[in-house]
C-alpha positions as CSV (number, residue, x, y, z in Angstrom):
1,M,-35.6,35.3,-13.7
2,Q,-36.5,32.7,-16.4
3,N,-35.3,29.1,-15.9
4,S,-32.9,29.4,-18.8
5,E,-31.4,32.5,-17.2
6,V,-31.1,30.8,-13.9
7,Q,-29.2,27.9,-15.5
8,Q,-26.9,30.3,-17.3
9,R,-26.2,32.2,-14.1
10,L,-25.6,29.0,-12.1
11,L,-23.2,27.8,-14.7
12,A,-21.3,31.2,-14.7
13,L,-21.2,31.2,-10.9
14,R,-19.9,27.6,-10.6
15,E,-17.2,28.3,-13.2
16,E,-16.1,31.5,-11.6
17,I,-16.1,30.1,-8.0
18,S,-14.2,26.9,-9.2
19,R,-11.6,29.2,-10.9
20,H,-11.1,31.2,-7.7
21,N,-10.9,27.9,-5.7
22,H,-8.1,26.7,-8.1
23,R,-6.2,30.0,-7.8
24,Y,-6.5,30.0,-4.0
25,Y,-6.0,26.3,-3.1
26,T,-3.9,25.1,-5.9
27,M,-1.9,28.1,-7.2
28,D,-1.8,30.0,-3.9
29,A,-2.5,33.2,-5.9
30,P,-6.0,34.6,-5.2
31,I,-7.2,37.6,-7.3
32,I,-10.3,38.5,-5.2
33,S,-10.9,39.3,-1.6
34,D,-12.6,36.9,0.9
35,A,-15.6,39.2,1.0
36,Q,-16.0,39.1,-2.8
37,Y,-15.7,35.3,-2.8
38,D,-18.3,35.0,0.0
39,K,-20.7,37.1,-2.0
40,L,-20.4,34.8,-5.0
41,M,-20.9,31.7,-2.9
42,A,-23.9,33.3,-1.1
43,E,-25.5,34.0,-4.5
44,L,-24.9,30.4,-5.6
45,L,-26.4,28.9,-2.5
46,E,-29.4,31.2,-2.7
47,L,-30.1,30.2,-6.4
48,E,-29.6,26.5,-5.7
49,A,-31.9,26.6,-2.7
50,A,-34.6,28.2,-4.9
51,H,-34.0,25.7,-7.7
52,P,-32.9,22.4,-6.1
53,D,-33.5,20.5,-9.3
54,L,-30.6,22.4,-10.9
55,V,-28.0,21.4,-8.3
56,T,-25.2,19.4,-9.9
57,P,-22.6,17.1,-8.2
58,D,-19.7,19.2,-9.3
59,S,-21.1,22.4,-7.8
60,P,-18.8,24.2,-5.3
61,S,-21.8,24.2,-2.9
62,Q,-21.6,20.4,-2.6
63,R,-18.4,20.5,-0.6
64,V,-20.3,21.2,2.6
65,G,-20.7,17.4,3.2
66,S,-23.3,14.8,2.5
67,T,-25.4,12.8,5.0
68,A,-23.6,11.0,7.8
69,L,-22.7,7.3,7.2
70,T,-23.0,4.4,9.6
71,A,-20.0,2.6,8.1
72,F,-17.5,2.8,5.2
73,Q,-17.9,0.5,2.2
74,S,-15.0,-1.5,0.9
75,V,-13.7,-0.4,-2.6
76,R,-11.4,-2.6,-4.8
77,H,-8.8,-0.6,-6.6
78,S,-8.8,-1.1,-10.4
79,R,-5.0,-1.0,-10.2
80,P,-3.2,-1.9,-6.9
81,M,-1.8,0.9,-4.8
82,L,1.7,-0.4,-4.3
83,S,4.2,0.2,-1.5
84,L,7.8,1.4,-2.1
85,N,11.0,-0.2,-1.2
86,N,13.0,1.8,1.4
87,G,16.6,3.1,1.5
88,F,18.2,4.5,4.7
89,D,21.7,5.5,3.7
90,D,23.9,6.5,0.7
91,E,24.9,2.9,-0.1
92,D,21.2,1.9,-0.5
93,V,20.7,4.7,-3.0
94,T,24.0,4.0,-4.9
95,A,23.0,0.3,-5.1
96,F,19.5,1.2,-6.4
97,D,20.9,3.4,-9.1
98,K,23.3,0.7,-10.2
99,R,20.6,-2.0,-10.4
100,V,18.4,0.3,-12.5
101,A,21.3,1.4,-14.8
102,D,22.5,-2.2,-15.3
103,T,19.0,-3.4,-16.2
104,L,18.3,-0.6,-18.6
105,R,21.7,-1.0,-20.3
106,E,21.0,-4.7,-20.7
107,S,17.6,-4.0,-22.3
108,G,19.1,-1.4,-24.7
109,L,17.3,1.6,-23.2
110,L,20.4,3.3,-21.7
111,S,23.7,3.9,-23.4
112,L,26.9,2.8,-21.7
113,A,28.1,6.3,-20.8
114,A,24.7,7.8,-19.8
115,Q,23.2,8.2,-16.4
116,V,19.6,7.3,-15.5
117,E,17.2,10.2,-15.3
118,Y,14.9,10.3,-12.2
119,A,11.9,12.3,-11.1
120,V,12.3,13.2,-7.4
121,E,9.9,14.6,-4.9
122,Y,9.0,14.7,-1.2
123,K,7.7,11.6,0.6
124,F,4.7,13.1,2.3
125,D,3.8,11.9,5.8
126,G,0.0,11.6,5.4
127,V,-2.7,9.2,4.2
128,A,-2.5,7.6,0.7
129,M,-5.6,8.2,-1.4
130,S,-7.0,7.3,-4.8
131,L,-9.4,9.6,-6.6
132,R,-11.4,8.3,-9.5
133,Y,-12.8,10.6,-12.2
134,E,-15.1,9.6,-15.0
135,D,-15.5,12.1,-17.9
136,G,-13.9,14.7,-15.7
137,L,-16.2,14.3,-12.7
138,L,-15.1,13.0,-9.3
139,V,-17.0,9.8,-8.7
140,Q,-15.1,8.0,-5.9
141,A,-12.3,8.5,-3.3
142,A,-10.8,5.5,-1.6
143,T,-8.1,5.0,1.0
144,R,-5.1,2.7,0.2
145,G,-6.2,-0.1,2.6
146,D,-4.2,-3.2,1.9
147,G,-3.2,-1.9,-1.5
148,R,-5.8,-4.0,-3.3
149,A,-8.9,-2.7,-1.5
150,G,-9.6,0.4,0.7
151,E,-12.5,2.3,2.2
152,D,-14.9,4.5,0.3
153,V,-14.5,8.0,1.7
154,T,-15.9,9.9,-1.2
155,G,-18.3,12.0,0.9
156,N,-15.4,13.2,3.1
157,V,-13.0,13.9,0.3
158,R,-15.6,16.0,-1.5
159,T,-15.3,18.5,1.3
160,M,-11.6,19.2,0.5
161,N,-11.1,22.3,-1.5
162,S,-7.8,21.1,-3.0
163,V,-9.7,18.2,-4.7
164,P,-11.3,19.2,-8.0
165,L,-14.9,18.1,-8.2
166,R,-14.5,18.5,-12.0
167,L,-11.2,18.5,-13.9
168,L,-10.0,21.5,-15.8
169,G,-9.4,21.3,-19.6
170,K,-9.7,18.1,-21.7
171,A,-10.4,15.3,-19.3
172,P,-9.8,11.6,-20.1
173,R,-12.7,9.1,-20.0
174,V,-11.3,7.6,-16.8
175,L,-8.6,8.9,-14.6
176,E,-7.5,7.6,-11.2
177,V,-5.2,10.1,-9.4
178,R,-3.0,8.8,-6.5
179,G,-1.7,11.1,-3.8
180,E,-1.5,12.0,-0.2
181,V,-4.0,13.6,2.2
182,L,-2.2,16.0,4.6
183,M,-2.9,18.3,7.4
184,Y,-0.6,21.3,7.5
185,R,1.1,21.9,10.8
186,G,-0.7,25.2,11.4
187,D,-4.1,23.6,10.8
188,F,-3.1,20.7,13.1
189,E,-2.2,23.1,16.0
190,A,-5.4,25.0,15.5
191,L,-7.4,21.7,15.5
192,N,-5.8,20.5,18.7
193,E,-6.4,23.8,20.4
194,A,-10.1,23.6,19.5
195,Q,-10.2,20.0,20.8
196,R,-8.6,21.1,24.1
197,L,-11.2,23.9,24.6
198,R,-14.0,21.4,24.0
199,G,-12.4,18.9,26.4
200,E,-12.0,16.4,23.6
201,K,-9.1,14.1,22.5
202,V,-6.1,15.8,21.0
203,F,-4.1,14.2,18.2
204,V,-0.4,13.3,18.5
205,N,0.7,14.3,15.0
206,P,-0.7,15.7,11.7
207,R,-0.8,12.3,10.1
208,N,-3.0,10.8,12.8
209,A,-5.2,13.9,12.7
210,A,-5.6,13.5,8.9
211,A,-6.4,9.8,9.2
212,G,-8.9,10.4,11.9
213,S,-10.5,13.2,10.0
214,L,-10.9,11.1,6.9
215,R,-12.6,8.3,8.9
216,Q,-15.3,10.6,10.3
217,L,-18.7,9.1,9.6
218,D,-20.1,12.7,9.3
219,P,-18.6,14.6,6.4
220,H,-19.5,17.9,8.0
221,V,-16.9,17.1,10.7
222,T,-14.3,16.4,8.0
223,A,-15.2,19.7,6.3
224,Q,-14.0,21.6,9.3
225,R,-10.6,19.9,9.5
226,H,-8.7,21.7,6.6
227,L,-7.3,18.6,4.9
228,R,-5.3,19.0,1.7
229,F,-4.6,16.6,-1.2
230,L,-1.3,16.5,-3.1
231,A,-1.0,14.4,-6.2
232,Y,2.0,12.3,-7.0
233,G,0.8,9.4,-9.3
234,W,-2.0,7.7,-11.2
235,G,-3.8,4.4,-11.5
236,E,-6.1,3.6,-14.3
237,V,-6.2,6.0,-17.2
238,L,-8.5,5.5,-20.2
239,G,-9.1,7.8,-23.2
240,A,-6.4,10.3,-22.4
241,Q,-5.6,12.8,-25.2
242,A,-1.9,12.7,-26.1
243,V,0.0,15.9,-25.2
244,S,3.6,16.9,-25.9
245,A,6.1,15.9,-23.2
246,A,9.4,17.5,-22.4
247,P,12.3,15.6,-24.1
248,P,14.6,13.5,-21.9
249,V,18.0,14.8,-20.7
250,Q,20.3,14.8,-23.7
251,G,22.0,11.4,-23.9
252,S,20.2,9.9,-21.0
253,L,18.1,7.5,-23.1
254,L,18.5,6.0,-26.5
255,P,16.3,7.7,-29.1
256,D,13.4,5.2,-29.4
257,A,12.9,4.9,-25.6
258,S,10.6,7.9,-25.0
259,A,8.5,7.9,-28.1
260,G,4.9,6.7,-28.2
261,D,5.5,3.8,-25.8
262,D,2.1,3.8,-24.0
263,D,-1.0,4.8,-25.9
264,A,-2.9,5.0,-22.6
265,L,-0.9,7.8,-21.2
266,P,-0.5,11.4,-22.5
267,C,3.2,11.8,-21.6
268,A,6.3,9.7,-21.9
269,T,7.9,10.7,-18.5
270,H,6.8,10.7,-14.9
271,A,7.7,14.4,-14.6
272,G,5.5,15.1,-17.7
273,M,2.6,13.2,-16.1
274,L,2.8,15.3,-12.9
275,D,2.8,18.5,-15.0
276,W,-0.3,17.1,-16.8
277,L,-2.0,16.4,-13.4
278,S,-1.2,20.0,-12.4
279,S,-2.9,21.3,-15.6
280,L,-6.0,19.3,-14.7
281,G,-6.3,21.2,-11.4
282,F,-4.4,19.1,-8.9
283,V,-1.9,20.4,-6.3
284,V,1.5,18.8,-7.1
285,S,4.6,19.4,-5.1
286,E,6.5,22.4,-6.3
287,A,9.7,20.8,-5.0
288,R,9.7,18.1,-7.7
289,R,12.8,17.9,-9.8
290,V,14.4,15.8,-12.5
291,V,18.0,14.7,-11.8
292,A,20.5,12.3,-13.2
293,G,22.4,9.5,-11.5
294,S,23.0,8.7,-7.8
295,E,24.8,12.0,-7.3
296,G,21.7,13.9,-8.3
297,L,19.5,11.8,-6.0
298,L,21.8,12.3,-3.0
299,D,22.1,16.0,-3.6
300,F,18.3,16.4,-3.6
301,Y,18.1,14.3,-0.4
302,R,20.6,16.4,1.4
303,R,19.1,19.7,0.3
304,T,15.6,18.5,1.4
305,G,17.0,17.5,4.8
306,E,18.3,21.0,5.3
307,T,15.0,22.6,4.6
308,R,12.7,19.9,6.0
309,N,11.8,21.8,9.2
310,T,10.8,24.9,7.3
311,L,8.0,23.2,5.3
312,P,4.4,23.7,6.3
313,Y,3.7,20.0,6.4
314,D,5.5,16.8,7.5
315,I,7.7,14.7,5.3
316,D,9.6,11.6,6.3
317,G,11.9,11.3,3.3
318,V,12.1,11.7,-0.5
319,V,11.0,9.5,-3.4
320,Y,13.0,8.6,-6.5
321,K,11.3,7.3,-9.6
322,V,12.8,6.5,-13.0
323,N,11.6,9.3,-15.2
324,S,11.0,7.4,-18.4
325,L,7.8,5.4,-18.4
326,A,9.2,3.1,-21.0
327,A,12.1,2.3,-18.6
328,Q,9.6,1.9,-15.7
329,R,7.9,-0.9,-17.7
330,V,11.1,-2.6,-18.4
331,L,12.1,-2.6,-14.7
332,G,8.7,-3.8,-13.6
333,Y,7.7,-4.9,-10.1
334,V,8.7,-7.3,-7.4
335,A,6.0,-8.6,-4.9
336,R,4.2,-5.4,-3.8
337,A,6.7,-2.7,-4.9
338,P,8.1,-1.3,-8.2
339,R,11.7,-1.9,-9.1
340,F,11.9,1.6,-10.6
341,A,11.3,3.5,-7.4
342,L,12.8,4.0,-4.0
343,A,11.7,5.9,-0.8
344,H,14.8,7.4,0.8
345,K,13.9,7.8,4.5
346,F,15.3,10.4,6.8
347,P,17.2,9.1,9.9
348,A,14.7,8.0,12.6
349,Q,14.1,10.4,15.5
350,E,15.8,9.3,18.7
351,E,15.2,9.8,22.4
352,T,16.5,8.3,25.7
353,T,14.5,6.4,28.3
354,V,14.8,3.6,30.9
355,I,14.1,-0.1,30.4
356,L,11.8,-1.0,33.3
357,D,11.5,-4.7,32.4
358,I,12.0,-7.2,29.6
359,E,8.9,-9.4,29.0
360,N,8.4,-12.3,26.6
361,Q,5.7,-12.3,23.9
362,V,4.6,-15.6,22.2
363,G,3.8,-15.3,18.5
364,R,1.5,-17.5,16.3
365,T,4.5,-19.8,15.3
366,G,5.6,-20.0,18.9
367,A,8.4,-17.5,18.5
368,I,9.5,-16.1,21.9
369,T,10.2,-12.3,21.4
370,P,11.7,-10.3,24.2
371,V,10.0,-6.9,24.5
372,A,11.4,-4.0,26.4
373,R,8.9,-2.2,28.7
374,L,10.0,1.4,28.7
375,K,9.4,4.4,30.8
376,P,7.1,6.3,28.5
377,V,8.9,8.6,26.0
378,F,7.7,10.8,23.2
379,V,9.5,9.9,20.0
380,G,8.6,11.0,16.5
381,G,5.1,12.2,17.3
382,V,4.0,9.2,19.5
383,T,4.4,8.1,23.1
384,V,6.5,4.9,23.1
385,T,6.2,2.4,26.0
386,N,7.4,-0.8,24.3
387,A,10.1,-1.7,21.9
388,T,11.1,-5.1,20.4
389,L,14.5,-6.5,21.3
390,H,14.2,-9.3,18.6
391,N,16.0,-12.2,20.3
392,E,18.6,-13.0,22.9
393,N,21.5,-12.8,20.5
394,E,20.6,-9.2,19.6
395,I,20.3,-8.3,23.3
396,R,23.7,-9.8,23.9
397,R,25.2,-7.9,20.9
398,K,23.8,-4.6,22.1
399,D,24.6,-5.4,25.8
400,V,21.1,-4.2,26.9
401,R,20.0,-4.9,30.5
402,I,17.0,-4.3,32.7
403,G,17.4,-0.9,34.3
404,D,19.6,0.6,31.6
405,T,19.1,4.1,30.2
406,V,18.8,3.5,26.4
407,V,18.6,5.3,23.1
408,V,15.2,4.6,21.5
409,R,14.3,5.4,17.9
410,R,11.4,4.8,15.6
411,A,13.1,3.0,12.7
412,G,11.7,4.4,9.5
413,D,9.6,6.7,11.7
414,V,7.4,3.7,12.4
415,I,8.7,0.8,14.6
416,P,10.1,1.5,18.1
417,E,13.6,0.1,18.5
418,V,16.2,0.1,21.3
419,V,19.4,1.3,19.6
420,S,22.0,1.0,22.5
421,P,22.5,1.4,26.2
422,I,24.2,4.5,27.7
423,L,26.8,2.6,29.7
424,E,27.9,5.6,31.7
425,L,24.4,5.7,33.2
426,R,24.1,1.9,33.9
427,P,22.9,1.4,37.5
428,E,24.3,-1.2,39.9
429,G,22.4,-4.5,39.7
430,A,21.2,-4.0,36.1
431,M,20.0,-7.5,35.2
432,L,20.9,-9.6,32.1
433,Y,18.0,-11.2,30.1
434,Q,17.7,-14.9,29.9
435,T,15.6,-16.8,27.4
436,P,12.9,-18.7,29.4
437,E,13.1,-22.5,29.6
438,Q,9.3,-22.7,29.8
439,C,6.7,-20.8,27.8
440,P,5.4,-17.9,29.9
441,V,1.8,-18.6,28.6
442,C,1.3,-22.4,28.6
443,G,4.4,-23.8,30.5
444,S,5.5,-25.9,27.6
445,A,9.2,-26.4,26.9
446,V,11.0,-23.7,25.0
447,E,13.5,-24.9,22.3
448,R,16.1,-23.1,20.3
449,P,17.6,-25.0,17.4
450,E,21.3,-24.4,17.0
451,E,21.0,-22.9,13.5
452,E,18.3,-20.4,14.6
453,A,18.4,-17.2,16.7
454,I,14.8,-17.4,17.8
455,A,13.5,-19.6,20.7
456,R,10.1,-21.2,20.3
457,C,7.4,-22.6,22.5
458,T,6.7,-26.3,21.7
459,G,3.1,-26.2,22.8
460,G,1.6,-25.6,19.4
461,L,-2.2,-25.0,19.5
462,F,-2.1,-26.2,23.1
463,C,-0.6,-22.8,23.8
464,R,-3.3,-20.2,24.2
465,A,-0.9,-17.4,22.9
466,Q,-0.2,-19.3,19.7
467,R,-3.9,-20.1,19.3
468,K,-4.8,-16.4,19.7
469,Q,-2.2,-15.1,17.3
470,S,-3.1,-17.7,14.8
471,L,-6.8,-16.7,14.9
472,I,-6.0,-13.0,14.6
473,H,-3.7,-13.7,11.7
474,A,-6.4,-15.9,10.0
475,A,-9.1,-13.3,10.4
476,G,-6.9,-10.5,8.9
477,R,-7.7,-8.6,5.8
478,K,-5.0,-10.3,3.7
479,A,-6.3,-13.8,4.9
480,L,-10.0,-14.6,5.4
481,D,-11.0,-11.0,6.1
482,I,-13.4,-11.8,9.0
483,E,-14.5,-8.3,10.0
484,G,-15.4,-7.9,13.7
485,L,-13.1,-10.7,15.0
486,G,-10.7,-8.5,16.9
487,E,-8.1,-9.2,19.6
488,K,-10.4,-8.8,22.6
489,L,-13.0,-11.1,21.2
490,V,-10.4,-13.7,20.3
491,D,-9.1,-13.5,23.9
492,Q,-12.6,-14.4,25.2
493,L,-13.1,-17.2,22.7
494,V,-9.8,-18.8,23.4
495,E,-9.8,-18.3,27.2
496,S,-13.2,-20.0,27.4
497,D,-11.9,-22.9,25.3
498,R,-14.8,-22.3,22.9
499,V,-12.4,-21.9,20.0
500,R,-9.5,-24.3,19.9
501,S,-8.7,-24.0,16.2
502,L,-9.5,-22.1,13.1
503,A,-12.2,-24.7,12.2
504,D,-14.1,-23.9,15.4
505,L,-14.8,-20.4,14.2
506,F,-17.2,-21.8,11.6
507,T,-19.4,-23.3,14.3
508,L,-20.1,-20.1,16.3
509,R,-23.7,-19.2,16.8
510,V,-25.3,-15.8,17.5
511,E,-26.9,-17.0,20.8
512,E,-23.6,-18.1,22.3
513,L,-21.8,-14.9,21.2
514,L,-24.4,-12.9,23.0
515,L,-23.1,-14.3,26.3
516,L,-19.7,-12.7,25.8
517,D,-18.7,-9.3,27.3
518,R,-19.7,-6.2,25.3
519,M,-21.4,-8.3,22.5
520,G,-24.7,-7.0,21.3
521,R,-27.1,-8.8,19.0
522,K,-26.2,-6.7,15.9
523,S,-22.5,-7.2,16.4
524,A,-23.0,-11.0,16.9
525,E,-25.1,-11.2,13.8
526,N,-22.6,-9.3,11.8
527,L,-19.7,-11.5,13.0
528,V,-21.6,-14.7,12.1
529,A,-22.4,-13.2,8.7
530,A,-18.7,-12.3,8.2
531,I,-17.7,-15.9,9.1
532,D,-20.2,-17.3,6.6
533,K,-18.8,-15.0,3.9
534,A,-15.4,-16.4,4.6
535,R,-16.5,-20.0,3.7
536,M,-15.5,-19.6,0.1
537,P,-12.1,-17.8,0.1
538,P,-9.6,-17.8,-2.7
539,L,-7.3,-20.7,-2.2
540,S,-4.3,-18.4,-1.7
541,R,-6.0,-16.6,1.2
542,L,-6.9,-19.8,3.0
543,L,-3.4,-21.1,2.5
544,F,-2.0,-17.8,4.0
545,A,-4.6,-18.0,6.8
546,L,-3.2,-21.3,7.9
547,G,-0.1,-19.5,9.1
548,I,2.5,-21.9,7.7
549,R,6.0,-20.8,8.6
550,H,7.8,-19.0,5.7
551,V,4.6,-18.9,3.6
552,G,3.7,-15.2,3.1
553,E,1.0,-13.7,1.0
554,T,2.9,-13.7,-2.3
555,T,4.2,-17.3,-1.8
556,A,0.6,-18.5,-1.0
557,R,-0.6,-16.9,-4.2
558,D,2.1,-18.6,-6.2
559,L,1.4,-22.0,-4.7
560,A,-2.4,-21.6,-5.3
561,R,-1.9,-20.6,-8.9
562,H,0.6,-23.4,-9.6
563,F,-1.3,-26.3,-8.0
564,G,-4.9,-25.2,-8.2
565,S,-6.2,-27.1,-5.1
566,M,-5.4,-27.6,-1.5
567,E,-5.2,-31.4,-2.0
568,A,-2.6,-31.0,-4.7
569,I,-0.5,-28.8,-2.4
570,I,-0.8,-31.3,0.5
571,Q,0.3,-34.2,-1.8
572,A,3.2,-32.3,-3.5
573,D,6.6,-33.7,-2.8
574,E,9.7,-31.5,-2.5
575,E,10.6,-31.7,-6.2
576,A,7.1,-30.5,-7.1
577,L,7.2,-27.7,-4.6
578,L,10.5,-26.4,-5.8
579,M,9.0,-25.9,-9.3
580,V,6.9,-23.0,-7.9
581,N,8.2,-19.5,-8.4
582,D,10.4,-18.3,-5.5
583,V,9.9,-21.5,-3.4
584,G,13.3,-22.8,-2.2
585,P,14.3,-25.7,0.0
586,V,13.4,-23.8,3.3
587,V,9.8,-23.1,2.2
588,A,9.4,-26.5,0.7
589,H,10.5,-28.2,3.9
590,S,8.2,-25.9,6.0
591,L,5.2,-26.9,3.8
592,Q,5.9,-30.6,4.0
593,R,6.5,-30.4,7.7
594,F,3.2,-28.5,8.3
595,F,1.1,-30.9,6.2
596,S,2.8,-34.0,7.7
597,E,1.5,-33.0,11.2
598,A,-1.7,-35.0,11.9
599,H,-3.4,-32.2,13.8
600,N,-2.9,-29.7,10.9
601,R,-4.4,-32.2,8.5
602,E,-7.3,-32.7,11.0
603,I,-8.0,-28.9,11.1
604,I,-8.0,-28.7,7.3
605,D,-10.5,-31.7,7.1
606,L,-12.7,-30.0,9.8
607,L,-12.7,-26.8,7.8
608,M,-14.0,-28.6,4.7
609,E,-16.6,-30.5,6.8
610,R,-17.8,-27.2,8.2
611,G,-18.4,-25.7,4.8
612,V,-15.1,-24.0,4.0
613,H,-14.4,-24.6,0.3
614,P,-11.5,-22.6,-1.2
615,V,-12.0,-21.2,-4.7
616,A,-9.3,-22.4,-7.2
617,E,-7.2,-19.7,-8.9
618,A,-5.8,-19.7,-12.4
619,A,-2.6,-21.8,-12.7
620,V,-0.2,-19.4,-14.3
621,S,2.7,-21.9,-14.6
622,A,1.0,-24.6,-16.6
623,S,3.2,-23.7,-19.5
624,Q,7.0,-23.6,-19.0
625,A,7.1,-21.5,-22.3
626,M,6.7,-18.4,-20.1
627,R,9.5,-18.8,-17.6
628,G,12.4,-16.5,-18.2
629,K,11.2,-15.4,-21.6
630,T,11.3,-11.7,-22.6
631,F,8.1,-10.1,-24.0
632,V,7.5,-6.8,-25.8
633,L,3.9,-5.4,-26.0
634,T,2.8,-3.1,-28.7
635,G,-0.5,-1.8,-30.1
636,T,-4.0,-2.2,-28.6
637,L,-5.1,-5.6,-27.4
638,P,-8.8,-6.6,-27.8
639,N,-9.5,-7.5,-24.1
640,W,-6.5,-6.5,-22.0
641,T,-4.7,-3.3,-21.5
642,R,-0.9,-3.6,-22.0
643,D,-0.5,-3.1,-18.2
644,E,-2.8,-6.1,-17.5
645,A,-1.0,-8.3,-20.0
646,A,2.3,-7.3,-18.6
647,Q,1.2,-8.2,-15.0
648,R,0.1,-11.6,-16.2
649,I,3.4,-12.2,-17.9
650,L,5.3,-11.2,-14.8
651,A,3.2,-13.3,-12.6
652,A,3.9,-16.3,-14.8
653,G,7.7,-15.8,-14.5
654,G,8.2,-13.9,-17.8
655,K,9.9,-10.6,-18.3
656,V,8.5,-7.5,-20.0
657,S,10.7,-5.1,-22.0
658,G,10.0,-1.8,-23.7
659,S,12.2,-2.4,-26.8
660,V,12.8,-5.2,-29.3
661,S,16.2,-6.8,-29.6
662,R,17.7,-10.1,-30.6
663,K,17.2,-11.2,-26.9
664,T,13.4,-10.7,-27.2
665,S,11.5,-14.0,-27.1
666,Y,8.1,-12.8,-28.2
667,V,6.4,-9.6,-29.4
668,V,2.7,-9.4,-28.5
669,A,1.0,-7.2,-31.1
670,G,-2.4,-5.7,-31.1
671,E,-4.2,-3.2,-33.4
672,E,-2.1,-0.2,-34.7
673,A,1.2,-1.8,-33.7
674,G,4.0,0.4,-35.0
675,S,7.8,0.2,-35.4
676,K,8.3,-2.5,-32.8
677,L,6.3,-4.9,-34.9
678,E,8.4,-4.1,-38.0
679,K,11.6,-4.5,-36.0
680,A,10.4,-7.9,-34.7
681,R,9.9,-9.0,-38.3
682,E,13.3,-7.8,-39.3
683,L,14.9,-9.7,-36.5
684,G,12.8,-12.8,-36.9
685,V,11.3,-12.5,-33.4
686,E,8.1,-14.7,-33.0
687,I,5.0,-12.5,-33.0
688,L,1.9,-13.4,-31.0
689,D,-1.6,-11.9,-30.8
690,E,-3.6,-11.8,-27.6
691,A,-5.0,-15.3,-28.2
692,G,-1.5,-16.6,-28.6
693,L,-0.4,-15.0,-25.3
694,R,-3.4,-16.4,-23.5
695,Q,-2.5,-19.9,-24.8
696,L,1.0,-19.5,-23.5
697,L,-0.5,-18.4,-20.1
698,A,-2.7,-21.6,-20.2
699,L,-5.8,-19.5,-20.0
700,D,-7.5,-20.9,-23.1
């Protein structure tokens, strides 16, 4: 066979096999037998073995798995993978719908008598995944991680038949598809049976099995685990060809709201985008619907709950998203979640067990948390042995005692919680819990301010428990991201008194680490390298790493952007602190109290002396012209996408709307701006180009 004939035959085989894969794995409608399929694949493998120079990355043969890895590389998402706010009862859903409707009516996107239109679907209980395609070819697969960065698992995901290696039809230049990796219940049971026969570890539920399979360093192992990918969203999209979208429900949106609002996306609705992803070759939930108002949402939730146990995979709730993409942009985001979406969780699974004891844990801020030690019980797919009791007030309110038989649930299917005691089964001598007067770790006095429910150890960094938790917090991925500094290693460093504060970490040497239990040279060298890498963190991460009470990740980022340096934050008075977005009197007082403590200032000075120099972040509040102002974006900007511009506006305290009205403060217009620009001129709204926006943001 001539080389040109081989190429033509290979192309025909790949197209035919890919078509059959799509019909089998995506459409569940095969048209050939397994024997016929195997014959086609055997011919493909034989030809590629004879002509290895003609093998392409998108060939079906490449699903067998690549070379085993030694570690997973970190991947930064081009667009964050956000969390969803949760709802647990009808009132949460009704309140969500009201907030959405009120905002859209105020913006002019929803008429007074109309209901909001929502795209609804299952909340899959699996592993969140982002797939990146360039010119239609799969180039990267990454786990969610912390939402900003995840792990590169491309080699493993390529083995999954439900993931297209090349997209069908007309593909955009760049497409990131977001979805969930699942293991169906039947595949999970077969996997566990095989594990038992080999005498290996069995998995407790399909989600854990999927996560473990994705993190196999050898893709050949993942290929045997029968994972599936279901798409439900998207990240970055560039160069998409516009396609027609289904019109909105009659009267649900005002006429201008769904037309041409985002040049980067091919559809005007969330439901339309999911249909588009399906046309490209992705499996999308067939149960997705479009409904109107809170009644439509709750009806879908109840119907899903009735059929939940008949599904071939696990779900832990349903997801509601405002269908109009224009409306989604108006609603925007808060912290790490969109305002236009809600995850409505199913009631947590409950079991009964016995409280064997109540012990006290000491957190990094000295908080004393009572923890119930339980007789092991299997709840919601995991064995539960501990459950938080929060504080003494909560224990008194529930009337929980040591020795009680109690109802335990995994709230939101995640956190073990003691719901209530079964009083009829209470034994004689069941003991009441008392908050300790002394810290169970360091013996320091325990105090409980009158206005607070939580008791705290007064030992500060003298307390080993607080020191350990502070170090674990500081080394976390959202803080200094010191890989390799785990809980067991922190225990050794603190117990030996080698590390008494965060600053001491930056004096560790390979030679002394080698003296610790289970520490090899390579691990010691890697840890020292990770510590060195953490010497120039973004200011917000260092601020978060300090563990200041009430200062979370978002507040730390707002403070860093506002003040620009650690010294400026330390010197800021209460009035200056209150100028920062979302900083109230409680946070301001906590910051001033922290920095007024001599030992905290000493640790910061030591960090600087030992080479820790935080990198300043852009101050987004330098111009008060942004705060509370409403912006409308239209046309193509020269350097930013509209989403990027919108995020900068939101971060600076501004608002973003999808339509122009007399309440609009500014219209930011790029090339090929359309009717919104004309309307702005008619209403006399100030018009900015990208340079003008950058000036308002104090970036130029």
